[in-house]
C-alpha positions as CSV (number, residue, x, y, z in Angstrom):
1,X,0.0,0.0,0.0
2,X,2.9,2.4,0.8
3,X,4.2,2.2,-2.8
4,X,0.8,2.9,-4.3
5,X,0.3,5.8,-2.0
6,X,3.6,7.3,-2.9
7,X,2.8,7.0,-6.6
8,X,-0.5,8.7,-6.0
9,X,1.1,11.6,-4.2
10,X,3.7,12.1,-6.9
11,X,1.2,12.2,-9.7
12,X,-1.6,14.3,-8.3
13,X,0.5,17.4,-8.8
14,X,1.0,16.7,-12.5
15,X,-2.5,15.9,-13.7
16,X,-3.6,15.3,-16.3
17,X,-1.3,12.3,-16.8
18,X,0.1,12.1,-20.3
19,X,2.4,10.3,-22.8
20,X,0.5,7.0,-22.7
21,X,-3.2,6.3,-23.2
22,X,-5.9,5.0,-20.9
23,X,-8.5,2.9,-22.8
24,X,-11.8,2.8,-20.8
25,X,-14.0,-0.1,-21.8
26,X,-17.6,0.6,-20.9
27,X,-21.1,-0.8,-21.6
28,X,-24.0,-2.6,-20.1
29,X,-23.8,-5.9,-18.3
30,X,-24.1,-8.7,-20.8
31,X,-22.5,-6.7,-23.7
32,X,-19.3,-8.8,-23.5
33,X,-16.7,-6.4,-22.2
34,X,-14.7,-9.1,-20.4
35,X,-15.0,-11.3,-23.5
36,X,-13.5,-8.7,-25.8
37,X,-10.8,-7.8,-23.3
38,X,-9.9,-11.5,-23.1
39,X,-9.8,-11.6,-26.9
40,X,-7.4,-8.7,-27.0
41,X,-5.2,-10.2,-24.3
42,X,-4.7,-13.3,-26.5
43,X,-4.4,-11.2,-29.7
44,X,-1.6,-9.1,-28.1
45,X,0.0,-11.7,-25.8
46,X,3.5,-10.5,-26.7
47,X,2.8,-6.8,-26.7
48,X,4.6,-5.2,-23.8
49,X,3.1,-1.7,-24.4
50,X,-0.3,-2.9,-23.5
51,X,-1.4,-3.4,-19.8
52,X,-4.7,-5.0,-19.0
53,X,-5.7,-3.7,-15.6
54,X,-6.8,-6.2,-12.9
55,X,-9.6,-4.6,-10.9
56,X,-10.1,-4.8,-7.2
57,X,-13.7,-5.6,-6.2
58,X,-15.5,-6.2,-2.9
59,X,-16.8,-9.5,-4.3
60,X,-15.3,-13.0,-4.0
61,X,-13.9,-14.4,-7.2
62,X,-15.8,-17.3,-8.9
63,X,-15.7,-19.1,-12.2
64,X,-18.7,-17.1,-13.5
65,X,-17.1,-13.6,-13.1
66,X,-14.0,-11.9,-14.2
67,X,-10.6,-12.7,-12.7
68,X,-10.1,-9.9,-10.1
69,X,-8.5,-9.1,-6.7
70,X,-10.9,-9.2,-3.8
71,X,-11.0,-7.0,-0.7
72,X,-13.6,-6.8,2.1
73,X,-15.5,-3.5,2.4
74,X,-13.4,-2.3,5.4
75,X,-10.1,-3.3,3.7
76,X,-11.2,-1.5,0.5
77,X,-12.0,1.7,2.4
78,X,-8.6,1.5,4.1
79,X,-6.8,1.0,0.8
80,X,-8.6,3.9,-0.7
81,X,-7.6,6.1,2.2
82,X,-4.0,5.1,1.7
83,X,-4.1,6.1,-2.0
84,X,-4.0,2.6,-3.3
85,X,-6.3,3.3,-6.2
86,X,-6.0,5.5,-9.3
87,X,-9.8,5.7,-9.4
88,X,-12.7,3.8,-7.7
89,X,-16.5,3.7,-7.9
90,X,-19.6,2.0,-6.5
91,X,-22.0,-0.1,-8.6
92,X,-24.5,-2.8,-8.0
93,X,-23.8,-2.8,-4.3
94,X,-20.1,-3.4,-4.7
95,X,-17.0,-1.2,-4.7
96,X,-14.5,-1.2,-7.6
97,X,-11.0,0.1,-7.8
98,X,-8.1,0.4,-10.3
99,X,-4.6,0.1,-8.7
100,X,-2.6,3.4,-8.5
101,X,0.1,1.7,-10.6
102,X,-2.0,2.4,-13.6
103,X,-1.0,6.1,-13.3
104,X,2.7,5.1,-13.5
105,X,2.0,3.0,-16.6
106,X,0.3,5.7,-18.5
107,X,2.8,8.3,-17.4
108,X,5.5,6.1,-18.8
109,X,4.0,5.7,-22.3
110,X,2.0,2.5,-21.9
111,X,-1.5,1.8,-22.9
112,X,-3.7,0.8,-20.0
113,X,-6.9,-1.1,-20.7
114,X,-9.6,-1.4,-18.0
115,X,-13.3,-2.2,-17.7
116,X,-14.9,0.8,-15.9
117,X,-18.2,2.3,-15.1
118,X,-19.6,4.9,-17.5
119,X,-20.1,7.1,-14.4
120,X,-16.4,7.7,-14.0
121,X,-15.7,8.8,-17.6
122,X,-15.7,12.5,-16.6
123,X,-13.1,11.8,-13.8
124,X,-11.0,9.8,-16.3
125,X,-11.1,12.7,-18.8
126,X,-9.7,15.0,-16.1
127,X,-7.1,12.5,-14.9
128,X,-5.6,11.3,-18.3
129,X,-4.6,13.6,-21.1
130,X,-5.1,10.8,-23.7
131,X,-8.3,8.8,-23.1
132,X,-10.0,6.4,-25.5
133,X,-13.5,5.3,-24.5
134,X,-14.7,2.1,-26.1
135,X,-18.4,1.5,-25.6
136,X,-19.4,-2.1,-26.1
137,X,-23.1,-2.6,-27.0
138,X,-25.4,-5.4,-28.0
139,X,-29.0,-5.8,-29.0
140,X,-31.4,-5.6,-26.0
141,X,-32.7,-9.2,-26.5
142,X,-29.1,-10.5,-26.6
143,X,-28.2,-8.6,-23.4
144,X,-31.3,-10.1,-21.7
145,X,-30.4,-13.6,-22.8
146,X,-26.8,-13.3,-21.7
147,X,-27.8,-11.9,-18.3
148,X,-30.4,-14.6,-17.8
149,X,-27.8,-17.3,-18.7
150,X,-25.6,-16.2,-15.8
151,X,-28.2,-17.2,-13.4
152,X,-27.2,-14.6,-10.8
153,X,-30.3,-12.4,-10.9
154,X,-34.0,-12.8,-11.1
155,X,-35.9,-11.8,-14.2
156,X,-37.0,-8.6,-12.4
157,X,-33.4,-7.8,-11.5
158,X,-32.3,-8.4,-15.1
159,X,-35.0,-6.0,-16.5
160,X,-34.0,-3.4,-13.9
161,X,-30.3,-3.7,-14.9
162,X,-31.2,-3.3,-18.6
163,X,-33.3,-0.2,-17.8
164,X,-30.4,1.4,-15.9
165,X,-28.0,0.7,-18.8
166,X,-30.1,2.9,-21.2
167,X,-30.1,5.8,-18.8
168,X,-26.5,6.8,-19.4
169,X,-25.3,8.0,-22.8
170,X,-21.8,8.8,-23.9
171,X,-20.6,11.2,-26.6
172,X,-17.5,12.9,-27.7
173,X,-14.6,12.4,-30.2
174,X,-12.9,10.0,-27.8
175,X,-15.8,7.5,-27.9
176,X,-15.8,4.5,-30.2
177,X,-18.9,2.2,-30.1
178,X,-18.6,-1.5,-31.0
179,X,-21.6,-3.7,-31.5
180,X,-20.9,-7.1,-29.9
181,X,-24.2,-8.8,-30.9
182,X,-22.5,-11.2,-33.3
183,X,-19.4,-13.3,-33.3
184,X,-16.8,-12.1,-30.8
185,X,-14.1,-12.2,-33.5
186,X,-15.9,-9.4,-35.4
187,X,-16.1,-7.1,-32.4
188,X,-12.8,-8.3,-31.2
189,X,-11.0,-7.2,-34.3
190,X,-12.6,-3.7,-34.1
191,X,-11.4,-3.5,-30.5
192,X,-8.0,-4.7,-31.5
193,X,-7.8,-1.8,-34.1
194,X,-8.6,0.7,-31.3
195,X,-5.7,-0.6,-29.3
196,X,-3.3,-0.5,-32.2
197,X,-4.2,3.2,-32.8
198,X,-3.7,3.8,-29.0
199,X,-0.3,2.3,-29.1
200,X,0.7,4.3,-32.2
201,X,-0.6,7.5,-30.6
202,X,1.4,6.6,-27.4
203,X,4.5,6.0,-29.4
204,X,4.1,9.4,-31.1
205,X,3.3,11.2,-27.9
206,X,6.4,9.9,-26.2
207,X,8.6,11.2,-28.9
208,X,7.3,14.8,-28.7
Protein backbone atom coordinates (compact mmCIF):
# COMPACT_ATOMS: atom_id res chain seq x y z
CA UNK A 1 0.00 0.00 0.00
CA UNK A 2 2.86 2.39 0.77
CA UNK A 3 4.24 2.18 -2.78
CA UNK A 4 0.83 2.90 -4.32
CA UNK A 5 0.31 5.83 -1.97
CA UNK A 6 3.65 7.34 -2.94
CA UNK A 7 2.83 6.98 -6.62
CA UNK A 8 -0.51 8.69 -6.03
CA UNK A 9 1.06 11.64 -4.20
CA UNK A 10 3.72 12.14 -6.87
CA UNK A 11 1.22 12.15 -9.72
CA UNK A 12 -1.58 14.25 -8.26
CA UNK A 13 0.54 17.36 -8.76
CA UNK A 14 1.03 16.66 -12.48
CA UNK A 15 -2.50 15.91 -13.68
CA UNK A 16 -3.57 15.29 -16.34
CA UNK A 17 -1.26 12.31 -16.80
CA UNK A 18 0.09 12.13 -20.33
CA UNK A 19 2.43 10.30 -22.79
CA UNK A 20 0.52 7.00 -22.66
CA UNK A 21 -3.17 6.27 -23.25
CA UNK A 22 -5.91 5.03 -20.94
CA UNK A 23 -8.48 2.88 -22.76
CA UNK A 24 -11.75 2.81 -20.82
CA UNK A 25 -13.99 -0.11 -21.78
CA UNK A 26 -17.63 0.57 -20.87
CA UNK A 27 -21.06 -0.81 -21.63
CA UNK A 28 -24.05 -2.56 -20.08
CA UNK A 29 -23.80 -5.89 -18.31
CA UNK A 30 -24.06 -8.68 -20.85
CA UNK A 31 -22.48 -6.68 -23.67
CA UNK A 32 -19.34 -8.81 -23.50
CA UNK A 33 -16.73 -6.38 -22.19
CA UNK A 34 -14.69 -9.06 -20.43
CA UNK A 35 -14.99 -11.32 -23.49
CA UNK A 36 -13.50 -8.69 -25.78
CA UNK A 37 -10.80 -7.78 -23.27
CA UNK A 38 -9.90 -11.48 -23.10
CA UNK A 39 -9.83 -11.62 -26.90
CA UNK A 40 -7.43 -8.67 -26.99
CA UNK A 41 -5.21 -10.23 -24.31
CA UNK A 42 -4.75 -13.30 -26.48
CA UNK A 43 -4.38 -11.21 -29.65
CA UNK A 44 -1.60 -9.09 -28.14
CA UNK A 45 -0.05 -11.65 -25.80
CA UNK A 46 3.50 -10.53 -26.68
CA UNK A 47 2.81 -6.77 -26.71
CA UNK A 48 4.62 -5.17 -23.77
CA UNK A 49 3.14 -1.71 -24.37
CA UNK A 50 -0.34 -2.93 -23.45
CA UNK A 51 -1.36 -3.36 -19.82
CA UNK A 52 -4.68 -4.98 -19.02
CA UNK A 53 -5.66 -3.69 -15.60
CA UNK A 54 -6.77 -6.18 -12.95
CA UNK A 55 -9.59 -4.64 -10.92
CA UNK A 56 -10.06 -4.78 -7.17
CA UNK A 57 -13.67 -5.56 -6.19
CA UNK A 58 -15.49 -6.16 -2.93
CA UNK A 59 -16.78 -9.46 -4.32
CA UNK A 60 -15.30 -12.96 -4.01
CA UNK A 61 -13.87 -14.44 -7.21
CA UNK A 62 -15.77 -17.26 -8.90
CA UNK A 63 -15.70 -19.05 -12.24
CA UNK A 64 -18.70 -17.08 -13.52
CA UNK A 65 -17.12 -13.63 -13.10
CA UNK A 66 -13.96 -11.87 -14.21
CA UNK A 67 -10.61 -12.66 -12.67
CA UNK A 68 -10.06 -9.92 -10.10
CA UNK A 69 -8.52 -9.14 -6.73
CA UNK A 70 -10.89 -9.20 -3.76
CA UNK A 71 -11.02 -6.96 -0.70
CA UNK A 72 -13.60 -6.82 2.07
CA UNK A 73 -15.46 -3.52 2.42
CA UNK A 74 -13.37 -2.33 5.36
CA UNK A 75 -10.08 -3.28 3.70
CA UNK A 76 -11.16 -1.53 0.49
CA UNK A 77 -11.96 1.67 2.40
CA UNK A 78 -8.57 1.51 4.12
CA UNK A 79 -6.78 0.97 0.80
CA UNK A 80 -8.64 3.90 -0.75
CA UNK A 81 -7.63 6.15 2.16
CA UNK A 82 -4.01 5.07 1.68
CA UNK A 83 -4.08 6.14 -1.99
CA UNK A 84 -3.95 2.59 -3.34
CA UNK A 85 -6.33 3.34 -6.23
CA UNK A 86 -6.04 5.54 -9.30
CA UNK A 87 -9.83 5.67 -9.36
CA UNK A 88 -12.69 3.83 -7.70
CA UNK A 89 -16.48 3.72 -7.88
CA UNK A 90 -19.61 2.03 -6.54
CA UNK A 91 -21.96 -0.10 -8.63
CA UNK A 92 -24.52 -2.82 -7.99
CA UNK A 93 -23.84 -2.77 -4.26
CA UNK A 94 -20.10 -3.36 -4.74
CA UNK A 95 -16.96 -1.21 -4.70
CA UNK A 96 -14.50 -1.25 -7.60
CA UNK A 97 -10.97 0.15 -7.83
CA UNK A 98 -8.07 0.36 -10.27
CA UNK A 99 -4.58 0.13 -8.70
CA UNK A 100 -2.63 3.39 -8.52
CA UNK A 101 0.13 1.73 -10.56
CA UNK A 102 -2.05 2.44 -13.61
CA UNK A 103 -1.00 6.09 -13.33
CA UNK A 104 2.67 5.11 -13.51
CA UNK A 105 2.03 2.96 -16.57
CA UNK A 106 0.26 5.74 -18.48
CA UNK A 107 2.82 8.35 -17.40
CA UNK A 108 5.54 6.11 -18.84
CA UNK A 109 3.98 5.73 -22.27
CA UNK A 110 2.03 2.50 -21.86
CA UNK A 111 -1.54 1.81 -22.94
CA UNK A 112 -3.68 0.78 -19.96
CA UNK A 113 -6.92 -1.06 -20.70
CA UNK A 114 -9.63 -1.36 -18.05
CA UNK A 115 -13.29 -2.22 -17.67
CA UNK A 116 -14.86 0.76 -15.90
CA UNK A 117 -18.22 2.31 -15.11
CA UNK A 118 -19.57 4.93 -17.50
CA UNK A 119 -20.14 7.12 -14.44
CA UNK A 120 -16.37 7.66 -13.98
CA UNK A 121 -15.66 8.80 -17.55
CA UNK A 122 -15.72 12.52 -16.59
CA UNK A 123 -13.14 11.84 -13.85
CA UNK A 124 -11.00 9.83 -16.25
CA UNK A 125 -11.10 12.66 -18.79
CA UNK A 126 -9.69 14.96 -16.13
CA UNK A 127 -7.08 12.48 -14.93
CA UNK A 128 -5.61 11.33 -18.27
CA UNK A 129 -4.64 13.61 -21.14
CA UNK A 130 -5.09 10.80 -23.66
CA UNK A 131 -8.30 8.85 -23.08
CA UNK A 132 -10.00 6.45 -25.47
CA UNK A 133 -13.49 5.32 -24.50
CA UNK A 134 -14.68 2.05 -26.05
CA UNK A 135 -18.39 1.50 -25.57
CA UNK A 136 -19.40 -2.13 -26.06
CA UNK A 137 -23.07 -2.60 -26.99
CA UNK A 138 -25.41 -5.41 -28.01
CA UNK A 139 -29.05 -5.76 -29.00
CA UNK A 140 -31.44 -5.63 -25.99
CA UNK A 141 -32.66 -9.20 -26.48
CA UNK A 142 -29.09 -10.47 -26.56
CA UNK A 143 -28.25 -8.57 -23.38
CA UNK A 144 -31.28 -10.08 -21.68
CA UNK A 145 -30.39 -13.62 -22.78
CA UNK A 146 -26.77 -13.28 -21.66
CA UNK A 147 -27.76 -11.91 -18.25
CA UNK A 148 -30.37 -14.64 -17.77
CA UNK A 149 -27.80 -17.31 -18.69
CA UNK A 150 -25.58 -16.17 -15.82
CA UNK A 151 -28.25 -17.24 -13.36
CA UNK A 152 -27.16 -14.64 -10.81
CA UNK A 153 -30.27 -12.45 -10.94
CA UNK A 154 -34.03 -12.83 -11.12
CA UNK A 155 -35.95 -11.77 -14.22
CA UNK A 156 -36.99 -8.57 -12.43
CA UNK A 157 -33.40 -7.76 -11.53
CA UNK A 158 -32.29 -8.40 -15.12
CA UNK A 159 -34.96 -6.04 -16.47
CA UNK A 160 -34.00 -3.38 -13.91
CA UNK A 161 -30.34 -3.68 -14.89
CA UNK A 162 -31.21 -3.30 -18.57
CA UNK A 163 -33.32 -0.23 -17.81
CA UNK A 164 -30.41 1.37 -15.95
CA UNK A 165 -28.05 0.66 -18.84
CA UNK A 166 -30.10 2.86 -21.18
CA UNK A 167 -30.12 5.82 -18.79
CA UNK A 168 -26.48 6.77 -19.39
CA UNK A 169 -25.28 8.02 -22.78
CA UNK A 170 -21.77 8.84 -23.89
CA UNK A 171 -20.63 11.22 -26.59
CA UNK A 172 -17.46 12.90 -27.72
CA UNK A 173 -14.59 12.44 -30.16
CA UNK A 174 -12.87 10.04 -27.77
CA UNK A 175 -15.78 7.52 -27.87
CA UNK A 176 -15.82 4.47 -30.15
CA UNK A 177 -18.91 2.23 -30.13
CA UNK A 178 -18.59 -1.46 -30.96
CA UNK A 179 -21.63 -3.71 -31.46
CA UNK A 180 -20.93 -7.13 -29.95
CA UNK A 181 -24.22 -8.76 -30.92
CA UNK A 182 -22.55 -11.21 -33.30
CA UNK A 183 -19.40 -13.34 -33.34
CA UNK A 184 -16.81 -12.14 -30.83
CA UNK A 185 -14.13 -12.19 -33.54
CA UNK A 186 -15.88 -9.39 -35.44
CA UNK A 187 -16.14 -7.07 -32.45
CA UNK A 188 -12.79 -8.33 -31.17
CA UNK A 189 -10.96 -7.17 -34.29
CA UNK A 190 -12.61 -3.74 -34.08
CA UNK A 191 -11.43 -3.51 -30.48
CA UNK A 192 -7.95 -4.66 -31.51
CA UNK A 193 -7.82 -1.84 -34.07
CA UNK A 194 -8.62 0.72 -31.35
CA UNK A 195 -5.74 -0.65 -29.27
CA UNK A 196 -3.35 -0.50 -32.24
CA UNK A 197 -4.23 3.16 -32.75
CA UNK A 198 -3.75 3.84 -29.03
CA UNK A 199 -0.28 2.25 -29.12
CA UNK A 200 0.65 4.26 -32.21
CA UNK A 201 -0.55 7.46 -30.56
CA UNK A 202 1.37 6.63 -27.40
CA UNK A 203 4.54 6.05 -29.40
CA UNK A 204 4.14 9.43 -31.13
CA UNK A 205 3.27 11.25 -27.90
CA UNK A 206 6.36 9.87 -26.16
CA UNK A 207 8.59 11.24 -28.94
CA UNK A 208 7.31 14.81 -28.66
